[in-house]
N, C-alpha and C positions, 0 to 999 in steps of 0.2 A: 666149058673149062674143060684142058686139058688134063690127062691123069698128072701129069709133074706139078701143074700148078694145085691139083685139089690136093694130091698128098703132101706139097709143101704147106699148103695153110692148115691143112690137120696137126701136122707136128707142130707147126708154130701154135695150134690151139692147145695143145697139150703141155707145152714148153710155160706157155702163160698161164693154165690152170696153175702147174706144180710152183711157179713162182710167186704166185697171189696166196695159196696155203701158204710158203715159208712166210710171206709178212704178215697174216695173220696170226702165226703160230711162236712168232720169232723172238718175244718180248717187246721192245719199246719201238713200235712202227715208224717213228717220225725219225729216230737216229739211226735205223736199220735202211729206210730210205733213202736218207743223205748218205750212208756209206753207198749204198747200192750206184745213184747216179754220181758219184764223184768220181768212185772207182772206174766207173764205164768212160765217162768222159776223159782220167787220166788213163784209159787202157787204148785208145782211139786216137791220141796225138800223134804217136809215131807214123801211124798207117798216113795221116793227113799230108805228110809230107811228101808221099809218092804219087799223090791224086791232082787232079786238074780241080781247080775249084770252081765249085758249081758255079752256074751262069748267073751273072745278074738280076735276072730275071727272077729267079728262084728265092733270093734272100730274104725279102719281106716274107717269103713262108717259113723258112727257117727262123726268122725271129719269132713269128706267132706261133711257129709249132713249139719252141722250147717254154714259152708263156703257157700254153694252152695244157701241154705237157706236165709241166710243173704242178700248176693247179689241180689238175685232172689225180697227182698222185696224193697231195694235201688233201683231195675230198675222199679219197679211196681209202685215205690213213683213216679220217674221222668214222667212214660207213662203217668200217670193219671195228672199231672200236664201240659201236653201236649194237650192231648186231652178228647174227651168226653167219659161217662162212658159206653153209648152205644156201641161205636166203639172200644173204648182200650181193653176193657175187654174181648167181644168175640174173638177178633183176637189175642190176646194174650193167652188165651184160646185154641183157633181154631188149632192153630199152633203146640200146643204139641202133641194131639195125635198120627196123623201120624209118627213123629221123635218118639215118644216113642214106636210105633207097630215096626217100622224098627228096632230101636237099639234093643227092646226086641229079634227080631225075630236073629239078628245079634251076639248079646253077649251073651244071655239066652238059644238061641235055642227054643224060643216059635213059636209057630204056631196058625192060629184062623182059625174057622170054616168059611165054606163061610158065613154063614148067622152074623155070626160077623163081617166078612169083610165089607158085604153089609151095617149091621149099623154104622159100623166106619165111611164108606165111606158116607153116608147119613147124620150122623150128621156134619162131617168135611164141607162138601158142604153146611149144613145151615149156622154153624157157621161163614165161609166166605164168604157166602150170606148175613150176618148181619154185617159182617166187610167192606164189597166191595160197600155199598151203595153210590151211587151220586145224587147230585142235579143239576139240570140244567146242567147236563152233567159232574160236577166238583166231582171229587172223596173228599169224606168229612172226610179227614184225612191226616192230615201233615206228610210229608217227617220223620220228628223227632220224631213224635207219632208211623208211623207204625216202625220206627226202633225199640225203646224203647219195641214195643209191640211186635215185633216176638224175642226181646232178652229176653224178659219175658218168651214166650213159650219156649225156648230153655233152661232156668233157670231150667222150668216146667219137660221140659221131663228130666233133668240131675236128679234132686232131687227125680223124681219118682223112676228110676232106682236105684239110689245109695241107697236110702230106702228100695225097695223091695228087693234089694238083702242082705241089711243087716239086715232087720229084720229076713231072713230066718236064717242068720248064728247066729243071738242072743240068740238062745236055749227060748228065752221069749219075746214074741212080746210087752207085755204090758210094759216092763223094757225098751226094746229098744226105745219105743214111748215117755215114760217117760223122758229120758236121752236126747234123741234128742230135746224134749222142753227145758229142763234146758241149754243147750250148745247153742240153737238158741238164748239166751235171754244176749247175751253180745256184740255182733261185732253192732248192730245196734244201742244201747244206745251208745256205744264211737263215733259214726260218729255224732249222737247227740251234743254229749257233745262238740265234735272238731268245728262243724258245727254253732251252736248257743250262744249269747253270755250267761252268766251263768245267769243272771237276767232273761232278755227273755225266757230261757230255763224254769227258775222255775215259772214264770206268763203263761207261756202256757200250762205245765201242769196240772196246777189249772183249767183250763179249757177243757181240753180234756180228763182229766181221767177217767172221766165216759165211756164215747164212748170206750176211749181205752181199761178200764176193759171189756165191751162189746165185744170187738173185741176178745181180749184176750180168753175169755170162749167161743166165737162159734168157733174161729178158732180152738183151741183145740180140743174142741169134732169133729169139725169135720174131719181135718187131722189124728186125732184117729182111727176114722173109718176108711178113708181110707188105713193108714197101716196097721190095721188089716186086711182089706179085702185083701191087696197084699198079706198076710199070707196064706190066705184061696183059694186064685183064683190066675189065671195066670194076669201079671202086666198087658198088650196090655189091655183087656177089661175093666179091672178096672180103667182105665187111660182115657180111652175114653168115659165111661159112666160117670164117673166125671164131664168131659166137659158139659154135658147139665146143670149145672148152669148156662149157659148162656141163656137157657129158663127161669130159676128165677131172672136173671139178668133183661132178657128183662122186665117180670111183673113189676120189681121193677120202674123201669125206667121210664115206663107209669103209673103206679099207683101213685108213690110218689114222684120221681124226674119230672114229667109230660113231657117227652119226647115224640115225635111223635110215634104212630101206623097205620102202612099201610097194604093194602092188601097182598102187597110183603113180609112185614115181619110175617104174620100171614102164608103165604104158606110156609116159609122157617120155622117156627116154626113147622110144618106140619112135616117138613124133621126131625126134630131132635127128635119128637115124634116117628115118625117110625123109627128111629134107636136105640131108647130105645127098643122098641118093638123087633126089631131084635136081639140084644144084649142079652136080656131077655129070649129068646127062648131056 
């Protein structure tokens, strides 16, 4: 993996951790996610007129991507309502890389170098170590939170593969990315309209529009980088490296959310950093 792609994916990982933290702490998560997706959809409209349309072969992937991304957002909102950021985030992100690598091998005939496989295993081990912490012998994650976190990971796997295959068929990676963002902006706002009384929705939007706009910008830039990387490199190592966002999430949880930091967590972060090095070889 080239230094450019390595650095770009690490930047995207940091942006992902930041916007997820904003979703966790910014009030009504469904409304802020609706604001985020709708804002992103509107922002990309002017640019669409200056780009060629994605190739017809990529449109089934674009439609599928919009559905999977929307379901992912709704499941993620539910997971954050059930568990702590420091555990839901690493578990949902950590369950995705191994599935992505396995399905990439089965569906796309992709393989991984031994060093990349070792890096993947180190990262996945570190992420699951963070997620499975106990206190007084009790796992600090409820069963519903565990279920929705794993379901989120499954969604991540699905959209990684769908977007990775679609962007390769599109003929223009930027056009595919922007159309994907545009199509993502419909389903979650419709769910918010159905689930929130009109006046409550309006009042909440007045409160969360600023963090919603910030989440929109950060998530757009971050995922655009990832889809671009998918078009330049094999999907599995990119997907695994992206999950180092857990490292940045841990820093955010300690420095800003004021969650605990232990020697065990320091050791686990060391495993993740070791995985980054192996993937970058």
